Structures are given as structure tokens and as C-alpha cells.
Backbone bond lengths (Angstrom), bond angles and torsions (degrees), N, CA, C in turn:
res aa  C-N    CA-C-N  psi(-1)  N-CA   C-N-CA  omega(-1)  CA-C   N-CA-C  phi
1 M - - - 1.437 - - 1.539 108.78 -
2 Q 1.345 115.94 144.73 1.455 121.26 -176.96 1.522 110.50 -89.78
3 N 1.296 114.07 145.25 1.453 121.13 178.22 1.534 108.59 -75.64
4 P 1.325 119.90 121.62 1.471 121.98 -177.68 1.524 113.15 -62.36
5 A 1.309 118.82 -29.23 1.463 120.81 -179.54 1.523 111.29 -68.47
6 T 1.331 117.74 -29.50 1.461 121.15 -178.37 1.519 111.30 -71.52
7 Y 1.302 118.51 -36.29 1.453 122.67 -175.20 1.527 112.41 -108.66
8 S 1.312 117.47 29.08 1.460 120.34 -178.02 1.524 111.95 -68.49
9 S 1.348 118.23 -30.27 1.460 119.58 -179.47 1.524 110.87 -71.12
10 D 1.335 118.21 -25.95 1.459 120.43 177.57 1.517 111.50 -74.08
11 R 1.303 117.63 -25.50 1.456 120.85 -176.87 1.519 113.05 -93.38
12 N 1.320 117.42 -11.84 1.453 120.94 -179.16 1.530 108.45 -106.54
13 P 1.338 119.15 101.42 1.468 120.94 -176.18 1.524 113.56 -64.08
14 A 1.322 118.71 -34.04 1.465 120.78 -179.54 1.536 110.44 -65.56
15 R 1.300 115.95 -40.61 1.466 119.85 179.64 1.529 110.07 -68.37
16 R 1.328 117.28 -39.20 1.454 121.27 178.86 1.527 110.19 -65.28
17 K 1.317 117.12 -39.12 1.462 121.60 178.84 1.530 110.86 -63.99
18 R 1.322 116.24 -44.25 1.469 119.95 177.62 1.522 111.21 -62.01
19 L 1.325 116.79 -37.99 1.466 120.87 178.61 1.526 110.34 -63.02
20 W 1.341 117.56 -45.13 1.456 120.61 179.76 1.529 111.54 -66.35
21 I 1.313 117.00 -37.73 1.462 120.10 177.76 1.522 110.44 -65.26
22 A 1.322 116.88 -41.52 1.469 120.64 178.73 1.527 110.84 -64.39
23 L 1.327 116.77 -42.22 1.467 119.69 178.81 1.528 111.21 -65.55
24 A 1.332 117.17 -40.87 1.462 120.50 178.41 1.524 110.57 -63.78
25 A 1.326 117.20 -42.24 1.462 120.79 178.26 1.524 111.06 -62.99
26 L 1.316 116.48 -39.41 1.464 120.69 178.45 1.522 110.83 -64.38
27 V 1.314 117.49 -40.86 1.464 121.01 178.87 1.527 110.48 -65.92
28 V 1.322 117.48 -41.00 1.467 121.08 179.70 1.526 110.38 -65.11
29 V 1.313 116.99 -46.34 1.475 120.31 179.94 1.528 110.27 -63.07
30 G 1.317 116.98 -41.46 1.461 120.14 177.89 1.515 111.90 -63.97
31 G 1.331 117.36 -40.86 1.461 120.73 178.26 1.513 112.52 -64.19
32 V 1.322 117.05 -41.79 1.465 120.58 177.97 1.529 110.41 -64.88
33 A 1.313 117.18 -40.37 1.463 120.37 179.10 1.522 111.03 -63.40
34 V 1.317 117.29 -44.65 1.467 120.54 179.36 1.521 110.45 -64.36
35 F 1.338 117.46 -40.19 1.464 120.90 178.45 1.523 110.77 -61.53
36 L 1.325 117.13 -46.54 1.467 119.86 -177.84 1.522 111.76 -66.30
37 I 1.318 116.76 -39.23 1.467 119.94 179.27 1.520 110.46 -65.51
38 S 1.332 116.98 -44.42 1.466 119.29 -179.14 1.526 111.15 -67.98
39 K 1.338 117.04 -35.35 1.461 120.41 178.66 1.526 110.54 -65.38
40 N 1.325 116.44 -43.22 1.467 119.66 179.72 1.519 111.87 -66.31
41 S 1.329 117.40 -40.26 1.462 119.44 -179.43 1.521 110.29 -69.28
42 A 1.336 117.92 -35.46 1.465 120.50 177.37 1.522 110.38 -67.07
43 A 1.323 117.13 -38.63 1.466 120.62 179.03 1.526 110.61 -66.52
44 R 1.318 116.28 -40.11 1.471 119.17 178.79 1.524 110.77 -64.40
45 S 1.333 117.57 -43.91 1.462 119.67 -179.32 1.523 110.77 -67.13
46 A 1.339 117.99 -33.83 1.460 120.73 177.55 1.527 110.06 -67.96
47 D 1.338 117.40 -39.30 1.464 120.23 177.91 1.525 111.05 -63.53
48 E 1.325 116.52 -40.96 1.461 119.98 178.83 1.520 110.69 -66.45
49 A 1.318 117.80 -37.77 1.458 120.98 179.21 1.529 110.45 -66.93
50 K 1.336 117.56 -37.00 1.457 120.50 178.31 1.520 111.64 -66.83
51 K 1.321 116.21 -36.74 1.465 119.89 -179.60 1.520 110.82 -67.00
52 N 1.327 117.02 -37.41 1.456 121.04 -175.39 1.527 113.28 -88.71
53 A 1.321 119.20 -10.70 1.459 122.01 -176.54 1.525 110.89 -81.83
54 P 1.346 116.40 142.75 1.471 118.73 176.20 1.528 110.26 -74.88
55 A 1.324 115.84 162.96 1.463 120.53 179.96 1.527 109.47 -67.25
56 V 1.318 116.54 140.79 1.456 121.87 -178.08 1.524 109.18 -96.98
57 T 1.336 115.58 131.55 1.453 121.18 177.05 1.519 108.15 -103.73
58 L 1.330 116.75 125.01 1.454 121.16 179.97 1.521 109.20 -95.63
59 E 1.335 116.53 130.84 1.460 121.77 179.18 1.521 108.12 -119.57
60 F 1.335 115.79 123.42 1.453 121.20 -179.20 1.518 109.97 -112.59
61 T 1.325 115.82 142.06 1.460 121.34 172.30 1.526 107.42 -94.53
62 P 1.334 117.92 165.42 1.474 118.90 178.70 1.534 112.75 -60.07
63 N 1.323 118.44 -27.26 1.460 120.61 179.05 1.527 112.23 -74.34
64 D 1.324 118.44 -19.25 1.456 121.96 -178.86 1.530 112.53 -80.50
65 I 1.333 116.64 -19.16 1.454 120.07 -174.51 1.528 108.87 -104.53
66 A 1.320 116.51 128.53 1.463 121.85 179.31 1.519 109.23 -96.77
67 T 1.328 114.62 145.72 1.459 119.49 175.28 1.520 108.19 -111.79
68 V 1.304 115.25 148.07 1.461 121.50 -178.25 1.518 107.81 -114.74
69 A 1.335 115.08 129.41 1.469 120.05 179.05 1.526 108.68 -127.85
70 L 1.314 115.95 147.24 1.452 122.09 179.14 1.520 108.74 -86.90
71 Q 1.335 116.69 118.46 1.462 121.46 179.94 1.521 108.22 -134.35
72 P 1.341 116.97 145.18 1.470 118.85 177.86 1.533 110.54 -71.88
73 L 1.315 114.81 145.62 1.454 119.85 177.14 1.522 108.76 -85.30
74 V 1.315 116.22 132.22 1.447 121.72 -179.07 1.514 107.12 -114.79
75 R 1.344 114.86 128.39 1.446 119.93 -179.74 1.532 107.83 -113.95
76 T 1.340 115.18 115.85 1.462 119.75 -179.88 1.515 109.60 -128.30
77 S 1.327 114.69 156.63 1.458 120.94 175.74 1.521 108.01 -116.67
78 A 1.291 115.01 125.49 1.451 118.77 177.24 1.518 108.43 -83.75
79 I 1.318 116.54 115.51 1.453 121.42 -179.81 1.522 107.66 -111.92
80 A 1.313 115.25 123.21 1.459 119.97 178.41 1.519 108.11 -137.58
81 G 1.299 116.37 145.09 1.451 119.31 177.09 1.509 112.60 90.97
82 T 1.297 114.94 -166.93 1.446 122.52 -177.14 1.511 110.70 -86.59
83 L 1.327 116.99 138.56 1.462 120.44 177.72 1.487 111.25 -90.27
């Protein structure tokens, strides 16, 4: 026979619910902490990489650059066949 004092948390639904809520809150807080720590360390390493990187020179060919011209819009209907 099982000792009722040992399994009291299984028989009390309110206590079990509070336990699950506490565990879920702990997981959420831990996840947010890990996210913030990893974000800060990634930002620091990116800043260090920018400091040590040489300046980048961009070279464009004439095909890489688009020109914009003002042209009127023409709306036509192609009619073919019998109406």
C-alpha cells in the first residue's frame, strides 16, 4: 500500500497546477535569459569583427546601375478576331 503523504501532490489538482505554472515560468525566464546573453555576445563579436575588418570598396559595372526615365503610360487593348 502507498503512503498517502508521499503522493499528496498527485491528488491535489490545485497544487499540481501551481507546480506546472512555476515550471513553465522558469522555462520562459531561462529562455529569455539565454536569448539575451547570446544576442549580446553576438553583437560584441560583430563589433570586434567590424573594427578589425578593412574598408570595403564597391565596384559597379554599367549593367549594375539602373537609370530611371519619365515616360507616359500607354493603355491599349489588343483586339483580335470577331467581336
